[in-house]
N, C-alpha and C positions, 0 to 999 in steps of 0.2 A: 105081732112082730117083736122080737126080743133083740137085745144088743148083739147077739151072735148071728141073727139071720136077717138083719136089716139090709135093704138094697144098697148097692154101691153105685158110684157114678163118677163124674168128672171131678177135677180139683175144684172147679167153681161151685159145683153142687155141694161138695163136701163143706166148703167154706160157708155156703149159705145156710146149711143145716146147723152144724156146730152143737153147742150145748145150751140148754135152757136155763132160765133163772132158778129153776128147781134142782139143778145139778144133774139132769138126765140128758142122755144123748140118743140119737137114732141108731147108734151102733156104728157110726162111720168114723174111721180114725181121724183124729185131729191133726192138723199140720202144725204141730207145736214148734215154736222157735223160728218160723219163717217171717213172722211180722215183728218188727221192732217198734215198740210203743213206749210211751211214757205216760204217767198219770197226768190228768188234766188239772192243773192247780187253779184254774179260773172258777171252779164251782164255789159259789158263795157259802155253801154249806160247810166247806172245809174251814173257812174262816170262823164261822159260828162255832163249829165243833172245837176248834183250837181254843177259842175264848172260854168255852165251858170247861175244857180240861184244866185251864188255869184256875178257874173258880174251884173245881173239885180238889185240886192239889192244895190250894191255899186253905180251903176249909178243913181238910183232913190233917195237913201237916204243919201249918204255921200257927204261931201264937197270936191270936186275934181276940180282942175283948168282945164281950157279949153285945155291947152297943153297936159295934160295926157289923156283927153277925145278924142282928135284928134288922138293921137298915138294909143289908144285902138281901135278906130273905124277902123283904117287901119289894125291892127292885126286881129281883128275879121272878117273883110271883106276878108282878105287872107285865114283865116281858113274856112270860108263859101265856098270860091272858091275851096279850096282843097277838102272839103267833097263832093261838087257837082261833081267835076271831077272824084272822086273815086267811085261814085255811079253807080251801075248797072242799066240798063233800068227798067222802071216800078216802081211800088210802093211796099214797103216792106209789106209782109203779116202781118196782126194783129193776136194776139194770140187768142186762143179759151178759153173762160171762162169755168171753171169747177165748177159747183155748190157745189160739195163735197170737193173742194179744198180750199186753203187759199184765202180769199176775196181780199187780196192785189194783187193777181195775176189775178183777173178777167179782168182788163184792164190796162196792164203795161204802155200804152201810154196815159192814161187818163189825162186830165188837172187838175184833183183833186187828185186821189190816185195813179197816175202813176209815179213810180220812174224813168221811162225812158223819161218823158216829163218835160223839164225845166220850163214850165209854171206852173206846179203843185207845191203846197207848199213843199212836198206832205202831204196829210192827211194819217196817218198810221192807218189801221183798222184791226180788228180781229173779229172772230165769238165768241159771248158770249151769252149763254142761249137763243138760237133761234133768236138773233138779232145781231147787230154789235155795237162795241164800237171802239173809235179811239182817237188819239191824233193829234192836229193840232197846227202849229206855223206859223203865217202869218208875213212875213217880209215886208220891206218898200214898195215893189212893189204892195202890196195888199191894200194900204191905200185909204180910202175914206175920211170921216171927219178926221180932225187932230188927230193922234194917234189911230185911229179906223179902223177896217176892213171895206172895201167897202161893202155896202149892196148887190150889185150885185154878189160879190164874195161869200158872205154867201148863196145867193140863188143857185148859181152853186154847192156849196158844198152839200147843202141839196138835190138837184136833183140827184147828184151822189150817196151819201151814202144811200138815201132811195131806189134808184134803185138797189144798190148792196145788200141791205138787202133783197130785193125781190128775187134776184138771189139765195142768200144763203138759202132762205126759199123755193126755188123750184117753185116760181111763178113770173118769170120775166115779165116785161111789159114796155110799153112806157108811159111817163108822160102825163096824161090827164090834171090835174090841180095841181098846187103847191101853197099852201097858207102858207105864212110865217108871223109870229108875231115877231117883233124886240122888245124884252123886255128891254134890256139894251145895251149900247154901247159894242161892242165886241173889246177888245183891241188888238193892234198889238204887236208882239214880246213877246207874253205871252203864256205859255202852256195852251191849251184849250182841253176840253173833248167833244167828239161828240158821240151821240147815235142815233141808228135808229132801228126800228122794224116794221115788217109787222104784222098788227093787225087784219085784217079781209079780207074776200073775198066774193063777191056777183057776181056770174056768172064770167064774164071776168074782173070785176072791183076789184082791190086790193087796200085797204087802208093801208097806211104806215105813221108812225110818227117818228119824229126825234127832237133832241135838241142839243144845244151847251151850254156848261157851262164854266165859268171862276171860277175855284175852285168849290164852291157850288152855285154860282150865275148863274141862268138861263139868258143867254143873247139873245137867239133866239130859236124859236121852229117852226116846220113845220108839215103840214099834206099834203100828196100827194095822189091823186087818179090815179092809174096806170091801163092801159088797156092791158090785156094779148092779144098778137097778134094772128091773124089768119095767120099762116106762109105763105100760098100761096099769100095772098094779100100783105104782107110786102115784099116778095121777088119780086113780080111784080113791086112794087114801086121802090125798089133798082135798078131793071133792067132799069127802065125809067130814073132814076136820076144819075146813076153811071157815073163818069167822066173818067173812064179808063177801059180797058179790064181786068186789073188785079183784080179790084173789082168784076167784073162780074164772073171771074173764081173762086174767093174765095167764092162768093155767091153760085155758082153751086156746089162747093165742099162741102160747108155746107149743101146744100139741099140733096146731095147724102148721106152724113153721117147721116142726120136726117131722111132719107127716105121720103122726101117731094118733090112733083113735083109742080111747078107753074102751074096754071090752063091753061096757054097758051101753055104748052108743050103737045105733043101728048101722049095719054094714061093716062091723068090726069082725 
């Protein structure tokens, strides 16, 4: 079964299938925009991630003497030891993106939009008129040229928000090419506006465009070509590269929910 020949069904069935954590679908159109959701601020990981972001920013950008840095390193090391001792075996399952839900919740642990990931700024996004709009604030840890956001960070942001726009439009895929034009320096510690929209589809190829603005000044723009996945092939790749049994079990659960069988399994 490919994205183009998957079975169709009722609205309820479509909602039940949806999109897997691996970004694949059973080829059933998503009902994007029907559900109005908001990110759930009660997750305690959000609070921990926010605190770690403050540590990152202070360490990279503030004038702190070595004695305080040494003490902080000891405290953070003890905290890491405590978290690792408290952890259950295996990897924590990732959330399932829901195309009809709030785009902020597509990937809560994303390094771009994930409130639960201390690496992320995070970029705050919402669905607007068939695309995505968002706000970004890049602190000291994202600096490239003096006072400016690192170009590689901008590329990562575009890769994520263009991909999220595709999920919201019901046509998720993997990045094939990503072309970025850096129009102006993108400043640090400044409110920025981001936009992304899926603009066309040709077979399994989806074209998506995005932009970053400092007020009304365009600082960067991107165009991506995304390839909609053949689910069975992607799942076979994950099976070959997975580093733990937990990942394989989640993949199989996704496959069962999407009614997809890898070609290597009996009965496919």
